[in-house]
N, C-alpha and C positions, 0 to 999 in steps of 0.2 A: 299471405292473402288474408284480408280482413273478413269479418263476418258479413259486412254489408256488401262486399264485392265478390264473394265466393259464388261461382256459377252453380256449384253443387247445392249450396244453400238456397239459391233462387229456384232451382228445379224442385227441391224438396218442399219448398213452401207452397208449390202448386199442386202437390199430391193430396188426395183426400185423406190419406193417413200416412204416417211414417212406419214402415214395416218393422224397424228396430224398436220404436216405442211400443208398437202393437204387441210384439213378442215379449218385450220386457214387462208389460203389464200383466202377463200371465205368470211371470216369474216373481214379480214384486208388485202386487196391486197398489195403485196409487190413490189415496183418498183425496177429497177436495182439500185445497190449501188456501190459506189466507194470504193474499198477495202482499200483505204488510209484514209477513214473517220473514226473517232473515236467518241465514246459516251462521252459527257461532263458530269461530275458529277455535276457541278454547271451551271445552265441555266441562260441566260440573259433575258429570258422572260418565261411566263408560258408554261410548256411542257405538252403534252397530251400523255398518255400511254394507251395501250390496255392490260388489264390483263385477262388472261385465267386461271381459276382455274383448271388446268390440267397439268400433267407432260409432258415434251417434249419427254419423252421416248416412249410414245404411246403404252405401253403394259398393258394388264389387270393386275390389282393389284398394279400399280404404281399410285402415286398421286403427286400433287405439284402445281407449278405455272410456267406459260410461259408468259413472259412480252415483249411486242413489243413497239418500239418507234413510233412516229407519221409518220414515213416513212415506217413502216411495217418491220423493222429490229429487229431480236431477240436480246434483250438487257440484260435481266436477266432471271434467272430460278432457280427453286428449284425442284430437282428430288427425287424420292423415299421418298416422304413426308408421314410419317406415321401418321395414325389416331389413333394409340394406345394411351393409357394413358401415360402421360408424364414420368411416372416412367420407362416405357419401350421404349419410342420413341427415347430417346437420343438426340444428337445434330443434328440440321438442318444446312445446308450450303446454304447460298445465293451465287449464282454464276453469272458471267457475261455470255453473249451469247456463248462464246467459252468454257464454262465449268470451268473457273478458279475461285477458291473460293475467295470471297470478304469478307464475314463476317460469323462468326459462331454464331448461336443462340442456347442457351442452357437453358433448364428449371431448375428452382430451385425446387427441389423435395419437400422439407418441407416448403411450402409457402401457407398460407391461401388465399393470394391475387392472386395466380397463377402467380407468378413472373417469368419473363424470363430475361436473360442477353445477351447482344450483344457484341461480341469480334471482333476486327479487325483482319482479317486473313492475316498473313504474313508468307510467305515461309514455309507453312505447319506445323507450330509449333502447339503443342497440347495446349489445352485450358489453362492449368496451367501456360504457358509461355506468353500468349497473354495479351494485354492490354484491359481492359474492357472499352467499349465506352458508354454504357447506360444500364439501366434496365427498364423493362416495366412490368406493372401489372394491374390487374383489379382495378377499383376505389374503390370498396366496396366488402366485403365478404358476405354481406347480400343482396344487391340489384342485379338486373340483370347484366349480364356481358357485356352489350352494351358499357359501358364507360371504358376507359383505360387511364393510365397516364404514362408518360415517365420521367425518371430522368437521365440527362446526367452525366457521370462520368468524372469530370475535377477538377484540384486542386483549381480553383477559384470559384467552385460552392458549396456554403455553405448553400444554401436555402433549407428549408424543402418542399417548393412548387414545383410541377412538372414543368419541362421545356416545356413539350408538353402534351396535353390531347385530347381526342377524344370527338366528339359531334355528336349525331345522332345514327343511327343503322347500324352497319357494315353488318349484316346478310341480310338486305334488300337493300344493296348497296346505302345507303343514309347517308353518314358519312363524317365529316370534321375532320381534324387534326389542332389544334390551338396551337400557341406558348404561352409563359407565359404572353404575353400582350393581349391575346385573339384574335390575328390576325390569319387569315386562312393561313396555309402553304401548305395544300393539301386537295383535295376534291375527294371523291369516289362517282360516280354516275353510273346509268345504261347506257350502251352503246347503241347508236342509229345508225342504218345503213340507209343511204340515207335520214336522217332527218325524217323518218317516222316509221321505224320498230325498236322497242325496244327489245333488246336481253334479255335472262334470266339472272339469278344470276350467272351463270357459267362464263360469259364474261361481263366485266364491264370496265369503263373508270376511269383513275386516273389522275387528274390534279394537277401538282406540281408548286407552285409559284416560281418566280425568287429568286436566291441566296439561295435556300434550297438544302441541300445535297440529291441528288436523292437516293444514296445507303442507307442512313438512312431511308428515307420514305419507300423504298422497304422492309427493315428489319422490320419496324413497321407493314407493311401490312401483312407479313407472321405471325408475332406473334398475331396480331389482329384476324386473321383467327382461331388461336388455342384457344385463351382465350375467344373469343366471340361465 
């Protein structure tokens, strides 16, 4: 369902305020923004994001992610995020703040490792026509699902070793994403307000290191939430 045709969006637009946005403003105050400003996919310094494990739709029965940048601007979101088994959940769409689809995330049904695949979303093409960017799976079919690994899909990638892997526990919001050299590219931690109050697991901070593709990390985040 598109942004323009979504009945939930139509109803939400008639409300005097969005209860989700209203609550988020207390968690992460939003300053005035310049409409000409754009989000940069590649940062020149570590970027800090506030992740809310809640759909921006704000209606009962909806689930997802609402992600804000360091200035409190809505940057990414996943709406109507299903908690059903992956056989019935179907494809998830990572969108920017305006609702434009960025990446399609699709579960591989017959996979012991709970594998997911990420496709770059271009011009609304169906998955069969898109180019696969990466695959992500649980590290082990026996051990706990806290650890995951990512394999980038590129012509010059012939290694059987993962390009990225997770370390720590995503469910407790204490997790790192490491590259193939073991260097940290992103870190998930509990969010603190006024350096004294630690928020619950529903709202947390995501720190992304320079030169790392933000869209990729956001896609990893969504899949980690499913497989962990």
